[in-house]
C-alpha positions as CSV (number, residue, x, y, z in Angstrom):
1,M,-61.6,-19.3,85.1
2,R,-62.7,-19.3,89.5
3,K,-60.9,-22.9,90.0
4,V,-57.9,-22.2,87.5
5,C,-57.3,-19.2,89.8
6,T,-58.2,-21.7,93.0
7,L,-55.9,-24.5,92.1
8,S,-53.0,-22.0,90.7
9,A,-53.4,-20.5,94.3
10,I,-53.1,-23.8,95.9
11,L,-49.8,-24.7,93.9
12,V,-48.1,-21.3,95.2
13,F,-48.7,-22.5,98.5
14,V,-47.8,-26.1,98.6
15,S,-44.7,-25.3,96.2
16,A,-43.7,-22.3,98.9
17,L,-44.1,-25.4,101.5
18,A,-41.9,-27.4,99.8
19,Y,-39.0,-25.3,100.4
20,A,-39.2,-25.1,104.0
21,E,-36.4,-26.6,105.9
22,T,-36.5,-28.2,109.7
23,F,-33.6,-26.3,111.8
24,T,-33.3,-28.0,115.3
25,G,-30.5,-27.4,118.1
26,K,-30.1,-25.5,121.0
27,L,-32.5,-22.1,121.8
28,F,-30.8,-18.9,122.4
29,D,-31.6,-15.5,123.6
30,A,-30.2,-13.5,120.5
31,S,-29.4,-10.3,122.2
32,C,-27.3,-12.0,124.6
33,V,-25.7,-14.1,121.7
34,D,-25.1,-10.7,119.9
35,Q,-23.4,-8.6,123.2
36,H,-21.1,-11.8,123.2
37,K,-20.6,-12.5,119.9
38,N,-16.1,-11.6,120.9
39,E,-16.6,-14.3,123.4
40,Q,-16.1,-18.4,122.9
41,T,-19.2,-19.3,124.7
42,T,-22.7,-18.9,124.9
43,E,-23.5,-20.9,128.1
44,A,-24.4,-17.5,129.4
45,C,-27.5,-16.7,126.5
46,M,-30.1,-19.6,127.4
47,P,-33.5,-18.0,126.9
48,T,-35.5,-16.6,129.8
49,S,-39.1,-15.4,130.5
50,S,-38.1,-12.0,129.3
51,T,-36.1,-13.0,126.0
52,A,-37.7,-11.1,123.2
53,S,-35.6,-12.1,120.2
54,F,-34.5,-15.9,120.1
55,A,-31.5,-17.3,117.9
56,I,-31.2,-21.4,117.4
57,Q,-28.1,-23.3,117.5
58,A,-27.8,-25.6,114.0
59,S,-25.4,-27.6,112.3
60,G,-22.7,-25.2,113.7
61,K,-24.5,-22.1,113.4
62,M,-26.4,-19.4,115.1
63,L,-29.4,-18.7,113.2
64,K,-31.6,-15.6,114.3
65,L,-35.5,-16.2,113.7
66,D,-37.7,-13.4,112.0
67,E,-39.9,-10.6,114.0
68,D,-42.8,-13.4,113.7
69,G,-40.6,-15.8,114.8
70,N,-39.6,-14.4,117.4
71,R,-43.2,-14.3,118.6
72,K,-44.1,-17.5,118.1
73,A,-41.1,-18.7,119.9
74,A,-42.1,-16.4,123.1
75,E,-45.6,-18.2,122.9
76,A,-43.9,-21.3,122.6
77,W,-41.3,-20.7,125.7
78,T,-44.4,-19.3,127.5
79,E,-46.1,-23.3,126.9
80,Y,-42.8,-24.5,127.8
81,N,-42.1,-22.8,131.2
82,N,-45.8,-23.2,132.0
83,S,-45.2,-27.0,131.3
84,A,-45.2,-29.7,134.8
85,D,-41.1,-30.1,134.2
86,R,-40.1,-26.0,133.9
87,A,-43.0,-25.1,136.1
88,K,-40.8,-25.4,139.3
89,D,-38.0,-22.8,138.1
90,P,-38.8,-21.4,134.9
91,D,-35.2,-19.4,134.3
92,A,-33.3,-22.1,135.0
93,Q,-30.4,-22.1,133.0
94,S,-30.2,-25.5,131.1
95,H,-30.1,-26.3,127.7
96,V,-33.4,-26.0,125.6
97,M,-33.5,-27.3,122.2
98,A,-36.2,-26.4,119.5
99,T,-37.1,-27.7,115.7
100,V,-37.4,-24.8,113.5
101,E,-39.8,-25.2,110.4
102,G,-39.1,-22.0,108.1
103,T,-37.3,-20.8,105.1
104,L,-33.2,-19.4,105.8
105,S,-32.4,-16.0,104.3
106,G,-28.8,-15.5,105.0
107,D,-28.2,-16.0,109.1
108,E,-32.4,-15.6,109.6
109,I,-34.9,-18.3,109.5
110,K,-38.5,-16.9,108.2
111,V,-40.3,-19.2,110.7
112,E,-43.5,-21.0,109.4
113,A,-43.3,-23.1,113.2
114,I,-41.2,-23.9,115.8
115,R,-41.7,-26.5,118.3
116,I,-39.6,-26.4,122.2
117,R,-38.4,-29.5,124.2
């Protein structure tokens, strides 16, 4: 019986991973995007070291990250800023590309993993 339960749990976990999608696009400060949603441009909304909520523009849509995704994005952002390319000016306004793996629910992504480049 224990083997059946273990196998069932593994199958549920693997099938949940099968529903994950990959989103690639520009990373933004979600709070800034909300403040400027009536404007045509979001260029001023590049993330900085103080960004707490993130969004990604993928396939022409602005998708917010869930709470756990924001935490993961903040960690990835810190690592990215500590890289040799960004160490000179971590708050420089330039487009930052990200790849997010997760499940889309409305306009929010339940993030499993994020990579910033």
